[in-house]
C-alpha positions, 0 to 999 in steps of 0.5 A: 627881745626880738624873736619872742616878739609878735610879728608886726611890732615896730623897731628902730635901727640904731646901728652905725649904718648911714643908710638904715640909721634911725629907720623904722622897721616892722618885725615879720618873724623868724626865718629858719634855714635847714641845712643838709648837715642838720644845722638850723640857722635862724635869721630874723625878717623885717620890713625896712623901707618897703623891702623885706630884709633878713638879718642874723642875730648879730644885728639884733643889738642895733634894734630898739623897740618903739614904745 
């Protein structure tokens, strides 16, 4: 499961997005946003096509770890 993995692990995007489909991504770690109302929003950072990309947990189901 992403989030428990060490930064640097490789993942493949398997979602329906034509631009990212079947692309490799390197997991960079979690990124938290601390809102003024006390809520902490956790996002996940990946290096995808040379760009640092932040996704929320709804995207995690589209990533598969590369063995």
